[in-house]
Each structure stands twice: as structure tokens, then as C-alpha cells.
C-alpha positions as CSV (number, residue, x, y, z in Angstrom):
1,M,0.1,0.0,0.0
2,K,2.9,2.4,0.8
3,L,4.3,1.8,-2.6
4,L,1.0,2.6,-4.2
5,V,0.5,5.9,-2.2
6,E,4.1,6.9,-3.2
7,L,3.3,6.2,-6.9
8,K,0.3,8.6,-6.7
9,R,2.1,11.1,-4.9
10,R,4.8,11.3,-7.3
11,N,2.2,11.5,-10.3
12,V,3.7,8.1,-11.8
13,F,0.3,7.0,-12.7
14,R,-0.6,10.4,-14.5
15,V,2.9,10.7,-16.3
16,A,2.4,7.1,-17.6
17,L,-1.2,7.8,-19.0
18,F,0.1,11.1,-20.5
19,Y,2.9,9.4,-22.3
20,I,0.7,6.6,-23.7
21,V,-1.9,9.2,-25.1
22,A,1.0,11.5,-26.3
23,A,2.6,8.5,-27.9
24,W,-0.8,7.9,-29.6
25,V,-0.6,11.2,-31.0
26,V,2.4,10.9,-32.2
27,L,1.8,7.7,-34.2
28,Q,-1.7,9.1,-35.6
29,V,0.3,12.0,-37.0
30,A,3.1,9.8,-38.3
31,E,0.8,7.5,-40.0
32,T,-1.1,10.6,-42.0
33,L,2.0,12.7,-42.9
34,L,4.8,10.2,-43.7
35,P,3.2,8.5,-46.4
36,V,2.5,12.1,-47.9
37,F,6.4,12.3,-48.4
38,D,6.7,8.7,-49.4
39,V,8.3,7.8,-46.4
40,P,8.9,3.8,-46.3
41,D,7.0,2.0,-43.5
42,T,10.1,1.1,-41.7
43,A,10.0,4.9,-40.3
44,I,7.0,4.2,-38.6
45,R,8.1,0.9,-37.0
46,I,11.1,2.7,-35.8
47,I,9.0,5.5,-34.3
48,V,6.9,2.8,-32.5
49,L,10.2,1.1,-31.1
50,I,11.3,4.3,-30.0
51,L,8.1,5.4,-28.0
52,A,8.0,1.8,-26.5
53,L,11.5,2.0,-25.3
54,G,10.9,5.5,-23.9
55,F,7.9,4.3,-21.8
56,P,9.7,2.9,-19.0
57,L,12.2,5.8,-18.9
58,A,9.3,8.3,-18.5
59,V,8.0,6.3,-15.5
60,V,11.5,6.1,-14.0
61,F,11.8,9.8,-14.7
62,S,8.7,10.6,-13.1
63,W,9.5,8.6,-9.9
64,V,13.1,10.3,-9.5
65,F,12.4,14.0,-10.5
66,E,9.8,16.4,-9.3
67,L,8.3,19.6,-11.2
68,T,8.8,22.4,-9.0
69,P,8.2,26.4,-9.6
70,E,12.2,26.5,-10.0
71,G,12.4,23.5,-12.4
72,L,13.0,20.0,-12.5
73,K,14.7,18.5,-9.2
74,R,15.4,15.3,-7.7
75,D,12.4,14.2,-5.6
76,E,14.6,13.4,-2.7
77,D,16.2,16.8,-2.7
78,V,13.3,18.7,-2.2
79,H,10.1,19.4,-0.1
80,V,7.2,20.2,-2.2
81,D,4.2,22.0,-1.1
82,P,1.1,19.7,-1.2
83,E,-0.7,22.9,-3.2
84,I,2.2,22.7,-5.6
85,K,1.7,18.9,-6.2
86,Q,-1.9,19.3,-6.7
87,Q,-1.0,22.1,-9.5
88,T,1.3,19.5,-11.0
89,S,-1.2,17.1,-11.2
90,R,-3.8,19.4,-12.7
91,K,-1.5,20.3,-15.3
92,L,-0.9,16.6,-16.2
93,N,-4.6,16.0,-16.4
94,W,-5.4,19.0,-18.4
95,A,-2.1,17.8,-20.8
96,T,-3.5,14.2,-21.0
97,L,-7.0,15.2,-21.8
98,I,-5.7,17.6,-24.4
99,A,-3.7,15.0,-26.2
100,A,-6.7,12.5,-25.9
101,V,-8.7,14.7,-27.5
102,L,-6.4,15.7,-30.2
103,A,-5.6,11.8,-30.7
104,I,-9.5,11.3,-31.3
105,G,-9.9,14.0,-33.7
106,L,-7.2,12.9,-35.8
107,L,-8.5,9.4,-35.5
108,V,-12.2,10.6,-36.8
109,A,-10.6,12.5,-39.6
110,D,-8.8,10.0,-40.8
111,R,-11.7,7.7,-40.9
112,L,-14.1,10.0,-42.4
113,M,-11.6,11.4,-44.8
114,P,-12.2,10.1,-48.3
115,E,-9.6,8.1,-49.9
116,P,-8.0,9.7,-53.0
117,A,-8.9,7.8,-56.0
118,S,-5.6,6.1,-57.4
119,V,-4.8,7.4,-60.8
120,S,-2.5,5.2,-63.1
121,T,-1.0,6.5,-66.3
122,P,-1.8,3.9,-68.9
123,T,1.5,2.5,-70.6
124,L,1.3,1.3,-74.1
125,Q,1.3,-2.3,-73.0
126,S,-1.8,-1.8,-70.9
127,V,-3.4,0.1,-73.7
128,E,-2.9,-2.7,-76.1
129,V,-4.5,-5.1,-73.8
130,V,-7.6,-3.4,-72.9
131,P,-10.7,-5.1,-74.4
132,G,-13.1,-3.4,-76.6
133,P,-16.3,-2.0,-75.8
134,A,-18.5,-5.0,-76.2
135,S,-16.2,-7.2,-74.2
136,S,-17.2,-8.1,-70.7
137,A,-15.2,-11.4,-70.4
138,N,-13.6,-10.2,-67.0
139,N,-17.0,-10.6,-65.2
140,E,-17.6,-14.1,-66.8
141,P,-16.3,-17.2,-65.3
142,D,-14.2,-19.5,-67.8
143,P,-16.7,-21.2,-70.2
144,A,-14.5,-24.3,-69.5
145,S,-15.5,-24.6,-66.0
146,I,-17.7,-26.9,-64.0
147,A,-18.9,-27.7,-60.5
148,V,-20.3,-31.1,-59.5
149,L,-23.1,-30.8,-56.8
150,P,-23.6,-33.6,-54.5
151,F,-26.0,-36.1,-56.1
152,E,-29.4,-36.5,-54.1
153,D,-30.1,-39.8,-52.5
154,L,-33.6,-41.1,-53.7
155,S,-33.2,-44.7,-52.2
156,P,-36.5,-45.9,-50.3
157,Q,-34.9,-45.7,-46.9
158,G,-32.9,-42.5,-47.4
159,D,-29.7,-44.0,-45.9
160,Q,-27.7,-44.0,-48.8
161,G,-26.1,-40.5,-48.8
162,Y,-22.7,-41.6,-48.5
163,F,-23.3,-43.7,-51.5
164,S,-24.8,-40.8,-53.9
165,D,-22.0,-38.4,-52.5
166,G,-19.4,-40.9,-53.4
167,I,-20.8,-41.3,-57.1
168,A,-20.8,-37.4,-57.5
169,E,-17.1,-37.3,-56.1
170,E,-16.0,-40.2,-58.2
171,I,-17.4,-38.0,-61.5
172,L,-15.5,-35.1,-60.1
173,N,-12.6,-36.6,-59.6
174,V,-12.7,-38.1,-63.3
175,L,-13.3,-34.5,-64.6
176,V,-10.7,-33.0,-62.4
177,R,-8.2,-35.0,-64.8
178,I,-9.5,-33.6,-68.0
179,D,-7.4,-31.3,-69.9
180,G,-8.5,-27.6,-70.3
181,L,-11.4,-28.1,-67.8
182,E,-11.6,-26.1,-64.4
183,V,-13.4,-28.1,-61.8
184,A,-14.6,-26.5,-58.5
185,S,-13.2,-28.2,-55.5
186,R,-15.4,-30.9,-53.6
187,T,-15.3,-29.0,-50.4
188,S,-16.7,-25.8,-52.4
189,A,-19.2,-27.6,-54.2
190,F,-20.6,-29.7,-51.5
191,R,-21.4,-26.6,-49.3
192,F,-24.2,-26.2,-51.7
193,R,-25.9,-29.4,-50.4
194,D,-29.8,-28.5,-50.2
195,R,-29.4,-24.9,-51.2
196,D,-32.5,-24.8,-53.6
197,D,-33.1,-21.1,-52.2
198,I,-30.5,-19.7,-54.5
199,G,-30.8,-21.9,-57.6
200,I,-28.4,-23.1,-60.1
201,P,-27.2,-19.6,-61.3
202,G,-26.8,-18.6,-57.8
203,I,-24.5,-21.4,-57.1
204,A,-22.9,-21.1,-60.6
205,R,-22.0,-17.6,-59.5
206,E,-21.0,-18.2,-56.0
207,L,-18.4,-20.8,-57.1
208,D,-17.3,-18.8,-60.2
209,V,-18.1,-21.6,-62.7
210,R,-20.1,-21.7,-66.0
211,H,-21.6,-25.0,-65.8
212,V,-23.2,-27.3,-63.1
213,L,-23.7,-31.0,-63.0
214,E,-26.5,-32.1,-60.4
215,G,-28.0,-35.5,-60.4
216,S,-29.6,-38.3,-58.0
217,V,-28.9,-41.9,-57.2
218,R,-31.7,-44.4,-56.1
219,K,-30.4,-47.7,-55.0
220,A,-32.8,-50.5,-54.3
221,G,-32.2,-54.2,-54.1
222,D,-29.9,-55.3,-57.0
223,A,-31.0,-52.1,-59.2
224,I,-29.6,-48.8,-59.4
225,R,-30.9,-45.6,-61.4
226,V,-28.4,-42.6,-61.5
227,T,-29.8,-39.2,-63.2
228,A,-27.3,-36.7,-64.0
229,Q,-28.1,-33.5,-65.7
230,L,-25.7,-30.6,-67.1
231,I,-26.9,-27.0,-66.6
232,D,-25.5,-23.8,-68.0
233,G,-24.9,-21.5,-65.0
234,R,-25.7,-18.2,-66.7
235,S,-29.0,-18.9,-68.6
236,D,-30.2,-21.8,-66.2
237,K,-30.9,-24.1,-69.4
238,H,-30.1,-27.9,-69.3
239,L,-27.3,-28.5,-71.9
240,W,-27.7,-32.3,-71.2
241,S,-29.7,-35.1,-69.3
242,E,-29.6,-38.7,-69.0
243,T,-30.9,-41.6,-66.9
244,Y,-28.8,-44.9,-66.4
245,D,-31.0,-47.9,-65.0
246,R,-28.5,-50.8,-64.3
247,S,-28.2,-54.0,-62.2
248,L,-26.4,-53.2,-59.2
249,T,-22.5,-54.5,-59.7
250,A,-19.3,-52.7,-59.3
251,E,-18.7,-52.8,-63.3
252,N,-22.0,-51.0,-64.1
253,I,-21.1,-48.5,-61.4
254,F,-17.9,-47.4,-62.8
255,A,-19.5,-47.6,-66.3
256,I,-22.0,-45.2,-65.4
257,Q,-19.5,-42.8,-64.2
258,D,-17.6,-43.2,-67.4
259,E,-20.4,-42.5,-69.6
260,I,-21.6,-39.6,-67.5
261,A,-18.3,-38.1,-67.8
262,T,-17.8,-38.8,-71.3
263,A,-21.4,-37.3,-72.1
264,I,-20.3,-34.2,-70.4
265,V,-17.3,-33.6,-72.4
266,A,-19.1,-34.3,-75.4
267,A,-21.9,-31.6,-74.4
268,L,-19.1,-28.9,-73.3
269,R,-17.3,-29.4,-76.6
270,E,-20.3,-28.1,-78.5
271,S,-19.9,-24.6,-76.9
272,I,-16.3,-24.6,-75.8
273,A,-13.0,-25.7,-77.2
274,L,-11.5,-28.3,-75.4
275,P,-7.9,-29.9,-76.5
276,D,-8.1,-33.4,-78.3
277,S,-6.6,-34.8,-75.1
278,A,-9.6,-33.9,-73.0
279,R,-11.0,-37.4,-72.7
280,P,-12.3,-39.1,-69.4
281,E,-10.5,-41.8,-68.1
282,V,-12.5,-44.0,-65.6
283,G,-10.6,-47.1,-64.2
284,M,-12.2,-50.1,-62.8
285,Q,-11.0,-49.6,-59.1
286,T,-12.3,-52.9,-57.7
287,E,-14.6,-56.0,-58.9
288,S,-16.0,-56.2,-55.4
289,L,-19.2,-54.2,-55.0
290,D,-19.0,-54.9,-51.3
291,A,-15.7,-53.7,-50.8
292,Y,-16.4,-50.6,-53.0
293,E,-19.6,-49.6,-50.9
294,L,-17.4,-50.3,-47.8
295,F,-14.8,-47.7,-49.4
296,L,-17.5,-45.1,-50.2
297,E,-18.9,-45.2,-46.7
298,A,-15.5,-44.9,-45.1
299,R,-14.4,-41.9,-47.5
300,A,-17.5,-40.0,-46.4
301,L,-16.7,-40.2,-42.6
302,Y,-12.9,-39.2,-43.5
303,N,-14.0,-36.3,-45.3
304,Q,-16.0,-35.1,-42.3
305,R,-13.3,-35.9,-40.3
306,K,-15.7,-37.8,-37.7
307,S,-15.7,-41.5,-36.5
308,L,-12.6,-42.1,-38.2
309,D,-12.2,-45.5,-36.0
310,R,-15.4,-46.7,-37.9
311,A,-14.0,-45.5,-41.0
312,E,-10.6,-47.5,-40.3
313,A,-12.7,-50.7,-39.6
314,L,-14.8,-50.5,-43.1
315,L,-11.5,-50.0,-45.0
316,E,-10.0,-53.1,-43.3
317,R,-13.1,-55.1,-44.2
318,A,-12.9,-53.6,-47.6
319,V,-9.2,-54.5,-48.3
320,D,-9.9,-58.0,-46.9
321,L,-12.5,-58.5,-49.7
322,D,-10.2,-56.9,-52.3
323,P,-6.4,-56.6,-51.4
324,E,-5.5,-54.9,-54.6
325,F,-8.0,-52.2,-53.8
326,A,-5.5,-49.0,-53.9
327,G,-8.2,-46.3,-53.0
328,A,-8.7,-48.0,-49.8
329,W,-5.3,-48.5,-48.9
330,A,-4.8,-44.9,-49.6
331,I,-7.7,-43.7,-47.3
332,R,-6.3,-46.0,-44.5
333,A,-3.0,-44.3,-44.6
334,A,-4.5,-40.9,-44.8
335,I,-6.5,-41.9,-41.5
336,Y,-3.3,-42.9,-39.8
337,M,-1.8,-39.6,-40.7
338,L,-4.4,-37.9,-38.8
339,N,-4.2,-40.0,-35.8
340,S,-1.7,-37.9,-34.1
341,E,-4.4,-35.2,-34.1
342,Y,-7.5,-37.2,-33.5
343,Q,-6.1,-39.9,-31.3
344,F,-9.2,-42.1,-32.6
345,I,-7.1,-45.3,-32.2
346,D,-4.7,-46.2,-29.1
347,V,-1.7,-46.8,-30.9
348,T,1.8,-45.2,-30.3
349,R,3.3,-42.7,-32.8
350,D,5.6,-45.3,-34.1
351,T,3.0,-47.7,-34.8
352,A,1.0,-45.1,-36.6
353,V,3.9,-44.1,-38.9
354,Q,4.6,-47.8,-39.6
355,R,0.9,-48.2,-40.6
356,V,1.1,-45.1,-43.0
357,Q,4.0,-46.4,-44.8
358,E,2.7,-50.0,-45.2
359,F,-0.6,-48.9,-46.4
360,S,0.7,-46.1,-48.6
361,G,3.1,-48.8,-50.2
362,N,0.2,-51.2,-50.6
363,A,-1.9,-48.2,-52.4
364,L,0.9,-47.8,-54.9
365,A,1.8,-51.6,-55.5
366,G,0.6,-53.0,-58.7
367,P,-1.7,-56.1,-58.6
368,G,1.2,-58.4,-59.4
369,V,2.7,-57.8,-55.9
370,F,-0.3,-58.9,-54.1
371,R,-0.3,-62.0,-56.3
372,E,3.3,-62.7,-55.2
373,R,2.5,-62.3,-51.7
374,A,-0.3,-64.7,-52.0
375,R,1.9,-67.2,-53.6
376,A,4.4,-67.0,-51.0
377,R,1.5,-67.5,-48.5
378,G,0.5,-70.5,-50.3
379,V,-2.8,-68.9,-51.1
380,G,-4.2,-69.4,-54.6
381,A,-0.7,-70.9,-55.8
382,E,-0.7,-72.9,-59.1
């Protein structure tokens, strides 16, 4: 308590407050005037550093010295009348108030003052690239751009969302590999699930694409129906639409993906120029329908970063059904890479690293590698 009383008596608090407000005024003036004279930003940083270093010096100065009618003197060497102390305190209060008003005034003036319009002198190069009056291409998305929305689940039980999303994502992955075609990311496009309120043109504007692919999947028993339609995001007109009714097999699912991607490229070629190399390529990831469904369900959990332990269990079953399923091995490796952050499986870091390496190697291994391993174990040997 004695220290607090002494700090008040020597006006240390008032000097500290005055210094802070005065420093604020100096910074406001510096930020306003220095850019006018093209002074680099380094100067402002130097001023801030000097003011910061000066603060403790000002506090120490106010503790050691006292302002008297005869000037500054060491506090220990003089006895100052209480009335003079009060006068000094009032002077500091007024100085602080004036500095605060000045700082606030500068701040308000800076906020209300309109920013000067930037005027640039056109160069010969800039004049050459300016489009003609009829051109408005700068505000239009690239014609060779598309977004794939999540497909709607029309299955009787409404529990196949992961499957319909998986079909849409697989088509997106095929389109991404087409030369000359820009594809909105899955994360961005899938945000517009159930966003009928803004319509396809609104979604296209949000994603900055010209075309949008939407569709639905109905899986019932041993049959599957996939409907897809390509829409012009500017005119909201259908460019292409098709319905695929097939028996539910892995081969048919990949065939549908290939046919949709091929039809999209063909429809786009009618209005935009795509290179000859722009051809969809859909590989047969697995011949096991059960393994593929497990993979799609696990990938949906992985994308949402939830229930990763269940996703790992699903993928383990998938690779048991098809040891050559590279996509399933790749997601398993990715899940264990996240284990240090999510801690979904109680394994050591060394074990997690070991599994990442093992599963990554399996994802990159060719079918022949698995056949050699099977022969080594005496499984399926001729």
C-alpha cells in the first residue's frame, strides 16, 4: 500500500497515462503525414520502437524527479508543498485530456476523410490489352469450368447419402483429370447441398463456374438408377440430361461414371474448345461391389473427419475383400496420418507411422505384388 501511495504522490500514474496518449498522437500524425512524403513503412516501425523504449524511461523519470516552480529537481532533494503537487497533477490531467482529444480528432478525421482515387498512367502495354467496348469477359467465369454438386439420395430408406455423394465425388475426380477443364473443389461445391433457395445460377456465381452438374441416385435391391444433368449456370438451361438404369454391380457403377463424364465432355465441346487430349478415363478400382460400398462409406466419414475409427474398420473389411483396392489402402494411410491429431485409435506414434508406410506402399503396389504375396503364403498358388 505504501508503494501505491508513493506512486500516486509522485504522479507516476499520471505521467504514464500522459505518455501513452501522447505516443498515440505521435503515431496518428506519423501515419497521416509520412506517406505523403513517400517515407517507407520502416520509419513508422522505428517510431513505435522508440516510443516503446521511452515508456519505462518516462516512468522512472517521473519517480526520480519532481516538477517545481524552480524547474525539475530530484524528489529526494526538495520538499514540495502539497498545493504545488496538486497544481502539477492538474497540469498533467489537462495535458492528458488535450492529447486525448487531439488523438481522437485525428482518428475521426482519418476515418471520415475520403481516400484519394488512384490514378494510373496508362502505358503502351496496358493500352494494347484493354478489351473493346463489347467485351465483358472479365466479369464472366471461364466457359470451360464446372462444379459437381452432391447427388441427391432417392433410395427408399434415405440411408444411402454416402453412396450418392460417393458417385458424385468419383465423377468430379474424373473431370478433374480432363485437360483444359476447370473443376470447383469438392469442399466448395458440396457446401451447396440442399441450397435450392439460390438456384443453379446463384450457385454458379458463388463458385465462379459456367456449368453445374447435378443428379440423383436411387439404389434399391439389386438395381441402381443414376440421373445426371448438365446446366448452363448463366442461362439456367439444361445442356444434357440422362438416366441410367442398371443392375447393381461394381462394373456397372464404374461404367455409369465413365458414360456421364464422356457425355459431359461431348456436351461441352459443342460450346467451348477443349483439347483433343480432354478425354475422361475411368478405371475399374475394384471388382467387389461390397468392397466399393465400404470404401464410399469410409471415405464419407474421412471427409467429415468424424468416426475415423469406424472408417478404419470399414476400410479394413474392404481390403480383406479386395487386397488390390488401392483407393482403400490410400484412405487407410491418410487416416493414420491424422491419428496424432484426433487420437481415434490407441496406438503409439511409431505404430501409426509404420502403418502409414505400409498402407501407402500397398496403395502404390501393382496387382502383381499382391499375387506374389499370395503365392508366398501358399494362397491361390497354381
